[in-house]
C-alpha positions, 0 to 999 in steps of 0.5 A: 534493491537488496533481498530482505527476509520474506517473513515480511509477507506474513504481515497480513495473513488474510491475504493471498501471498503476493507472488500468486496474484493473478497475473494470466488469469491463473487464479488459485483458491483459498482455504476457510471456513464455512459460508458467512451470512449475507450482508443487510441490504447489499445488492447481489448480482446485478439484474437483467439489463444495462447498469448505468453510472449515477455520478459524475466521473463514475466508470464502471468495471471493464476487461483489464482492470484490477480488482479486489475480491473479499469475503468477510465473515463477523467483520472478519476478512477471510478471503482476500485476492486481487485480480485482472478482469479477462475474458472468459476467466473464473474467480475461484475460490473455496466459497464458489466461483464468478465469472469475469463476464459477470463483473464486467459493466457493473459498478465498483463497490458491489456485492456478487453471490458466488454459485454457492450462495456466499456474498462477495465484494468487489472493488477496484485496487488502490495504489496500496493494495497494488504494491502489496499484492503485485508480483515481488522480486525483493521485498517492497517499500511497505506504504508506511515506510513510503509515506513517511519517506515522501514527507521527508523529501517534501516530494510535490508536484513537478519535482525531479526524484532520484531513486536508486534500488528499483526492486519491485516498482513500489517506490518508484509508483509512489514518486511517480504519483507524487511528482505528476505528469510535471516532474520526472523520476530517475530509478536506478537498479543494479541487478537486471532481474529486479530492473525487469520485475520494477518495470512490469509492475509500473506498466501493468498498474499504468494499463489499469489505471487508463482503463479505470480512469480514461486517462494515462497514468503519467509516464514520467519514470525512467528506469535504468540498469546500472551500478549507481556507485560506478555510473557517475555519466548517467547524472551528468547535467542532471540535479535532484530536488530530493533522493531516495535510497534503498540499498545494502551500503548506500554510503558508497554512492553518496559521493556520486549522488550528493553533488547533484543534488540541491543544496539543503534538500533531503536523501531518504534512506531505506534500511532493514536492519539497524546495523546497516545504519551503523555503517551508514553513520561511520561511512559518513564519519570517514568520507567527512560528506556535506550532509546532516543526519537528522532523523532516525525512525522506525515506523510502527503501525498497530491495527485494532479490533473494535466491535460491538459487544455480542451476547452467545445468541448474537444479539447486542449486549446493552447497558443497563443503569446500576441496581440501587436496591430497587425492584427490576425484575417486572421491567426486565420481563416487560422488556424481554420481547421489546429487545427481540424486536428493536435495535438498541438506541445510541450509545446503548450498545458497550464496545470492546476494543483491544489491539489485534492480535497479529501485528505487523512486524518490523519493516525498515529504518528510515534515516533522513539526510540533509545536504548543506554548503560546506564553508570550503564549497562556499569559498569555492562558489564565492571566487567563482562568482568574485563575491 
């Protein structure tokens, strides 16, 4: 997997740098404004005594799990961090500290107060959270792009998938979940440091998942440190339902890969810039490989801010009937006290909706190639089978 520009890490300025995510309990602090208000109807700090799961399948937090800590102010995330629960460790921030021991045995999705009285929301890390916050070597395949690649490849449970360019292991994890316990993924990486990082990230997620669910994440990914363009022996006797490539020059490995891809199956390619797309298409033209280029797409994601309109004093703005020349001064005076006591009814509060001022920039181009059976290949197959 090639190294892409690190400014892609800045698509979400509200989260910490993935390189500073807690790996050994060495928690860092974040700068931010003053304390936020306490959310309504939130339960802070666990009561003395034991907490028991209330729903079927629910489990309590335990040491070794990966959690996300969030602090919000005025509906905006001011602090967000992924960390691993460790005995005796302390979560530190500018809003105060919370001991990891106080989280163990609690329900996920709970608010706890720091020593300074700031409410921090704790939840378990999802796979999307994990790939965004885990320690990286090269840039990852972002979830929005990985989801579209999985749809292109039509990956389903039980499939056998080839991946080249393991990188930090993000796409390997998404493929692992898609193929399930009955499927398998062969992930090949040419760089030794990237290979080690992808294996570590994969195993760390599997460990956290086992503690969270009480069952093992499928051990269905085989990581190999090799150059795919010169390692055709690794694919001998194998057949793949789909292929995912994240390489600088993917057209160089296609002659090695395509003989092992099922006819009619898809090879999805992740490319950082448009010049790589052009090189790929030129390589396909010159090599006359039996593939059709079906789609070349970019996946934009536009984040929006939608919130009720507020007055300067923090009260909700309310919709008012149009003034048709009638004297409404007496009605406004009589309702002034009522507005302070009662919340506006449904449909009486106007909302402000606009695109978020900070948007995710370009991440990649996705190319969908489909293998076809050429006339020459079809004739060869018929001769062998005496058609």
